[in-house]
C-alpha positions in Angstrom: 12.1 15.9 14.9 15.2 14.3 13.3 15.7 14.0 9.6 15.7 10.2 10.0 12.4 10.4 11.7 10.9 12.5 8.9 12.4 10.1 6.2 10.9 7.2 8.2 7.4 8.8 8.2 7.7 9.5 4.5 8.7 5.8 3.9 5.8 4.6 5.7 3.3 6.9 4.0 4.7 5.7 0.7 4.4 2.0 1.3 1.0 2.5 3.0 -0.3 4.0 -0.2 1.3 1.1 -2.1 -0.5 -1.2 0.3 -3.8 0.2 -1.2 -3.0 -1.3 -4.5 -1.4 -4.6 -3.4 -1.3 -5.7 0.3 1.9 -7.9 -0.1 4.1 -5.9 -2.5 5.1 -3.3 -0.2 5.6 -5.7 2.8 7.8 -7.8 0.5 9.7 -4.6 -0.5 10.1 -3.6 3.3 11.2 -7.1 4.1 13.8 -6.9 1.3 14.9 -3.5 2.4 15.3 -4.7 6.0 17.1 -7.9 4.9 19.6 -6.1 2.9 19.9 -3.4 5.5 18.7 -0.6 3.2 16.4 0.7 5.9 16.5 0.1 9.7 13.2 -0.7 11.5 11.8 -0.5 15.0 13.4 -3.1 17.2 10.1 -5.1 17.3 10.0 -5.4 13.6 13.4 -6.6 13.0 11.9 -10.1 12.1 10.6 -8.8 8.9 13.9 -8.8 7.6 14.6 -12.4 8.2 15.0 -14.8 5.3 11.8 -16.7 6.5 9.9 -13.4 6.4 11.5 -12.6 2.8 10.5 -15.9 1.4 7.0 -16.0 2.9 6.2 -12.5 1.7 7.7 -13.2 -1.6 5.4 -16.2 -2.1 2.5 -14.3 -0.8 3.2 -11.4 -3.2 3.3 -13.8 -6.3 0.0 -15.6 -5.3 -1.8 -12.2 -4.7 -0.6 -10.8 -8.1 -1.7 -13.9 -9.8 -5.0 -14.1 -8.0 -6.0 -10.7 -9.4 -6.0 -12.1 -12.8 -8.6 -14.8 -12.1 -12.1 -13.5 -12.9 -14.4 -13.0 -9.9 -11.6 -14.0 -7.6 -10.3 -10.4 -8.1 -13.7 -9.0 -6.8 -13.7 -11.3 -3.8 -10.0 -10.2 -2.9 -11.1 -6.5 -3.1 -13.9 -7.2 -0.6 -11.2 -8.2 2.0 -8.4 -5.9 0.6 -9.8 -2.7 2.1 -9.7 -3.9 5.7 -6.4 -5.7 5.2 -5.0 -2.7 3.5 -5.8 -0.6 6.5 -4.1 -3.0 8.9 -1.2 -3.3 6.6 -0.7 0.1 6.2 -0.8 0.8 9.9 1.6 -2.0 10.4 4.1 -0.7 7.7 3.9 2.8 9.2 4.6 1.5 12.9 7.5 -0.5 11.6 9.2 2.3 9.7 8.8 5.2 12.2 11.7 5.9 14.4 12.7 8.1 17.0 9.1 9.1 18.1 7.0 8.4 21.2 4.8 5.3 20.9 1.7 7.6 21.1 2.7 9.8 18.2 4.0 6.6 16.3 0.6 4.7 16.7 -1.4 8.0 15.9 0.6 8.5 12.6 0.3 4.8 11.9 -3.5 4.6 12.3 -4.3 8.0 10.7 -1.6 8.3 7.8 -0.8 4.6 7.3 -4.1 2.9 7.7 -6.0 5.8 6.4 -4.0 6.2 3.2 -4.0 2.5 2.5 -7.9 2.2 3.0 -8.6 5.0 0.8 -6.4 3.9 -2.0 -7.8 0.3 -1.6 -11.3 1.4 -1.5 -10.9 3.5 -4.7 -9.3 0.6 -6.4 -12.0 -1.7 -5.4 -14.7 0.7 -6.8 -12.7 1.0 -10.0 -12.7 -2.7 -10.4 -16.3 -3.1 -9.6 -17.2 -0.6 -12.2 -14.9 -2.3 -14.6 -16.7 -5.6 -13.9 -20.1 -4.1 -14.4 -19.4 -2.1 -17.6 -17.0 -4.5 -19.4 -18.2 -7.8 -17.8 -14.7 -8.0 -16.3 -12.8 -7.9 -19.6 -10.9 -4.8 -18.6 -9.9 -6.1 -15.1 -6.6 -7.6 -16.2 -5.5 -4.2 -17.4 -6.7 -2.7 -14.2 -4.7 -5.4 -12.2 -1.7 -4.8 -14.3 -1.8 -1.1 -13.6 -2.4 -1.7 -9.9 0.5 -4.2 -9.5 2.9 -1.9 -11.5 1.8 1.1 -9.3 2.4 -0.9 -6.2 5.9 -2.1 -7.4 6.9 1.4 -8.5 5.6 3.1 -5.3 7.3 0.5 -3.1 10.7 1.1 -4.8 10.3 4.8 -4.9 9.3 4.8 -1.2 12.3 2.7 -0.1 15.0 4.7 -2.1 13.3 8.2 -2.7 10.8 8.5 0.2 10.3 12.4 -0.4 9.3 11.6 -3.8 7.1 9.0 -2.6 5.2 11.4 -0.4 4.7 13.8 -3.4 3.2 10.9 -5.3 0.9 10.0 -2.6 -0.4 13.5 -2.4 -1.0 13.3 -6.2 -2.6 9.8 -5.8 -5.0 11.1 -2.9 -5.8 14.3 -5.0 -6.9 12.1 -8.0 -8.9 9.9 -5.8 -10.5 13.0 -4.2 -11.3 14.3 -7.7 -12.7 11.0 -8.8 -14.9 10.8 -5.7 -16.3 14.2 -6.3 -17.0 13.5 -9.9 -18.7 10.2 -9.1 -20.7 11.8 -6.2 -21.9 14.7 -8.5 -22.9 12.3 -11.4 -24.9 10.2 -8.9 -26.9 13.2 -7.7 
């Protein structure tokens, strides 16, 4: 496996984790990176670097960010965010992985990309639901700001420092695992 292939996998995993916080932020970051030739993508994904894709994903990103600040809309978005995150995480991973066979690419995309995105999105959704029930939604804007900030920072780090992004993803997944175990033991 070439160093470029390894870095492309790290980029995909980092962006997939970011998708778990906001679906369109990492897609927009990937679109910008492709548009400005920061990263080369698979031939079938070159369209994501087009000006049309940059503008479309930019508008979708802005709409998504602001929608999470509207009470109860944020909870509705969370119900569709988990399956969308899994799909977007898979797509991001497929688009970034280079120099691997299609079988390995798709297996990585589904497991590492979609799985990471769904795990992060699911945890984020549960956090917002807990915030809604315990604070009547008053803390939701703070959570939205943290999620958006994390998505932006993770996307930037993924594009420019993919190795660091994978380390951060491991830390995030560890925190999710710890929260899950704590939640599960307190429920029992």
